[in-house]
N, C-alpha and C positions, 0 to 999 in steps of 0.2 A: 739666898744661900743653902736654903732646905735642900733645892735641887742639887746643887753642886756636892753638898754632903750625901745625898743619895747616889749619884752618879759615882763618887769616889767609892763607897761602900760596894755598889754594885760591880765595877770594875775590879776591886780587890777580890772580891768572892769569885768572880768569873775565873781569875788565874787559878784559884785552888780548885775549881770545878774542872778546869781543863787536866789538872794533874791527878784527879781522882783514880783514873785507870792505873797509875804508875806503881810500881812495887820499889822498894827501897833501893834496889840494885840499879833501877831506872835513872834515878835523880843525878848520878854522877858522870857518866860516860861523856866524852867529847869526841866525835868522829872526826873532825877537821879543824883547821884553825879558824874557819869562817862561821862554824856554827859553836852554840854554847851549850852546856849542860841545862836542864831543867833547874836544878838547884841554883845556879848562876843567876838565871833570869828571874827566879822568886825573890833572891837576895838583892840583887841590882835594882829592880824596880822599888825596893823598899828603901834602899840607900837613895835613891834618887829622891824621894819625899823628905829623908831625914836631911841629906847634903843641901837641897834647894831650898828648903822651907823651915824645917824644925830647927835646925841650928842656928837660923837667923832670927826666926820670928816667935819661936816658943820660950816663954821666960824659964830661965834655969834649966833648959834642956840639957840632959846628960846622955850622950850617944850610947847605944846598946853595947858596942864593942868597938875600941879604938883601932882594931885591925881590920874593920870592914871597908874602910875607906879604901885601903890598899888592895883588898880582895876583890871589891865589887864595883869600883870605878871602872867605866868602860874606857872613854877615851877623852875625858876632861883633863887636859893638860895643866891648866891654871889651879886645878885642885891637888894635884900632887903626883908622886909616883904610884905606879899600879901593877898588878901581876901581868905578865905578858899573856895576851889574848890566846895564844895557843897552849897554855898552861892552865887554863880555867878547869879543865877536867880533872887536874890534880888536887883540887881543894876537895879533898874526902873528910876534912874536918874544917869548920864546924859540920856537925851531923845535919841531916835534914830535919830533923825534930827541932834542932836548935834554931834553923832558918825559919821554921813555921812560928818559933815563939819570937823571933825577931819581926816577922811581919805583924804579928799579933801588938807587939810593943809600939811599933810605929803606928799601926792603926789606931790605936787608943790615944796615942798623943795628937795624931792628926785630927781625930774626931772632936778632942777636946778643944783644939785650936779653931776649928771651922765652927764650933758652937758659940764661939766669942765674939760674934760680928766681926770678923777679920777684914782687914785692909783689902783694897782692889788688888794690891800686888800679891796678896796671899792668894786671893781668888783666881787671878790669871796664873799663878804658878802651880796652883792646884789643878786647874783644868790641863794645863799643859803636862803635868805629872800622869794625869788621867790617860790622855792621848798618847803619852809615852809608853804607859803599860799596856795599852790596846796594840801598840806596834810591836811589844815583846810577846805578846800573846799569840800574835801569828808567828813570830820568829820560834816561839817554843815549840808550835805544832811542826814548821818546816825543819827545825833543827832536829827533833824526835824522829821524824820521818827519815831523815838523813841517817842518824844513828841506828835504828832498827832495820834499814835496808842492809846494812852489813852483816846482820845475823843470818846465818844460812837457813834457819827455819822460817825466815819471814814472817815474824809473829804479828798477831792481830792486835792492834791497840784499842780501837774503837769500832762500833757499828758504822760510823761515818767514814766513808773512804775519802771524801773531798774531791771526788771526781764530777766534774762539772757535766751537767746533762747536754742534750743536743741542742742546738740552735732553734729557735722558734720561727724564725723567717730568714730570708735570704734576699739576694739582689744588692744593687748598689745603690747608695745614696749620693745624690749629686749636690754639691754646694757651689753655689755662685762666688764669683771673684768679689771682693770688697775689702773694707777696712772693718776689722773685729776688734772688740775688747778682750783682753786676756787678763787673767788674775782675779783673785779674791776681792770682793767687796761686800761690805756690811759689817755688822757688830759681832756675829757669831765667831766661834774659834776657826782659826786656821794656823798653820805653820808659817813661820817668816818668809819661807822660801816662796810662798803663794802670792806673796804681797809685792806691790809694784805695779798696780794696774795699768796697763799700756796698751796700745793699739799696734796691730799687725795688718799689713797687708797680704792678704792670700790670692793666689791664682785660682781660678777654678779647679776643682777636683772632685774626685769620686771617693768613696770609703765604703768598704764593705758591711753591709749590715749584719752579716754572720762572721764569727770567729771561726779560724781554721779548725778542721776536726782532725782526729786521729787518721782516718782514712786518707784524707787528702796528704797527710804528711807521710803516711805510709807509702803512697805513690811517688813522693819525692825520693823516698828510700830506695825504693824498688826500681826507680830510673836512674840509680847510682849517683843520686844527689850529693852524697858524702864523698864520693870519689871524683868528682870532676871540679878542679879548680877555678873554672870560669865562673862558678856561681858565687865564690867566696871571697871576701875582704882578705887581703894578705896575711894581715895578723891573725884572721880566723883560720885560714887556710893551715898556718904553721900550728895553731893552737889544737884543731882537730886531729892533726896528724900526730903531734906530740903526745896527745893523749889517747889516741887511738879510738875516736868517738866514731860510732856508726849509728846512733839512735838517740832520743832524748833521754834524759836522766831516768832511772829507774825501769827502762825498758830491757826485756829479756826475750831473746828468740828461743822458744821451746819447741822441738819437733815442728819447725816451719811455722809455728804460731806466736806472734808477738803477745808477750806478757807484761804486766807492769806491777812493780810493788806498790801498794797503797797502804794506808793505816788500817786497813781493814784486811791486810793479807796480800799474798800475790794472786793476781786475777788477770784473765784474759783481757786484751785492750779493746775496749768497746770502740768499734769504727766510727760511730756516729757522736760520741761524746767529744766534747771540746780539748783539743789538744793543750797540754800543760807541761811544764819543767823543761823549756827550750830556752837557751841562751839568746842574747841579742845577735851573735853570730850567726847562729841556726835560723832565727827569724828572717834576717837580712838575705840569708842564702835562699831561703825558701821563697821569700818575695821576689828575688831576681828570678829563680827558676819558674816562677808563676807568671812571669810579664808583668809583675806589679811593683809595689815597693812599699814601705813601711810609712805611715803618716807621721807628720812632724807633731809634736806635743801641741801646737797651736791648732792644727787641723783637728786633731783629736777632741781638744776641748770645744771647739766651735760645733762639731758634729754631735758630741757627746748628749746634747739637748734632745736629740732625736734618735738616740741609739739606746738599747739596752745594754746595760753593763753591770760589772760586779761578779763575774764569774771566775775569771783570771785576770792578773796583771797583763797589761798590754805594752809590749815593746814600742816604743816611738823610735823617729829617726833623728831624736833631738838629743845633743849633749847636754848635761845638768850644768846650767850657768844662771847666774843671777839675773833677775828681772832688772830693769831700770829703776834706780832710786832704791835698790835693796840696800839694807842697812842691818850690819851685825850688831845684836845686843850686846850691852855691856855684862861683864861677868861671864860665869860659867855657862849659862844658858846661851851665850853667844857662840858657843862652839857646836851648837846642836846640829846646824845644818850647812851654814856658810864655808866652813873649811873643807867641805868635801866636794867643792864644785869644781872637779878636775877629775878627767879620765874615767867618768860615769855617764851612762845612758838614763834617761827618763822613761820611766813606765806610768801609765794612766789607768785609771779605773779602780778596781778591788778585785779580792779572789774570793773562793768559798771559804777561806780560813781567815779572812779579815773581820774584825770585831764589828758589830752591828752598829751602824750609825758613825762608823769612824772615818770613812772616806767621803769625798765630794768631787764635783767634777773640776774643780781647780786643783785637787791633790797632786802632788809631784812625788812620787816614789822614785828611787834612783839606785842603781846597782852597776857594777862593773860588767862589761859586754859578754864575758864568760861565764856569767851566773845561771845556773840551771836549777838550784835546789828550790827557789822559790817557785809559786805557784803563776808562772808566767806563760802567756802564749801569744797569738798572732792575730791582728786584724789588718787587712791589706787596703792598700790605697792605690789611686791611680791619677 
């Protein structure tokens, strides 16, 4: 239990550390409906512990504010009504000072509970809450970047630009055909969508040891890759034309030189750095142009034991679907993953913005195929 308590405190403090460079004005803006303001992330992750644990297990617990369940619930229909996602940036009150008071209040009550030799259910929910907050730490970074990118002076937020360095090695890794085990096993934490260990048969394939670089994607752009329908899925072709896309997110052509907005400001694109902020649509088109394809999530998982990963989330060619024998948990936590298993694609790995020790080889991230604002990149297969 001491280890869980320490993990809880470390994770909660890390969220505050990420926000230290922020000014009061930075906490509230919401640049788009799919991104949330920092203040909302800080409050929602606190509400999660309050709603899922404290209200049920802490004796005589009184909520910090009755309105917070409406303001800071994300998508849990079983808990009740909530503010529309697109309106999270309109929550100018409560103030950020009050939200930090809320966090301190929840932290104190959680620490009290965790010191009382809690049940296994409390332990498991606390670990889930820790991993949930780590997910929101990455979202906080990506959402902030999206908001700052709309500022015409391209502000510098941190010294860290979250740009991944160049590949250490190249070539192709060959994987023999065979029956392989997929999914999480063991007693350590995983999300429910990783459960249902099962076997898959894979044909022989090759997977790139290196991730696609900026230089390689610039070659695709220069070859009019965004202008030729033959490389694109039909849905993707309509999407890029409707949105007039000609490059990855945050790229800007200045005097013939590609630049990109980073959290350290506007910088020239490093051709050797690993490509990021591309959608599944763009990843698929680039793979077709390269006479390759994207790996399935099963091919990725099998090969990952021999690959370096953790610099960008890697698009796979797999739809986000349940594993055999997948079961949705009872109660609100059952809404965590299962209900999203439609119209989304799986990403594997981790990114430079992922919390330390958060991901693993069986981790299944998932986003819609037009998602660019996450730190997502490309690994090819054949």
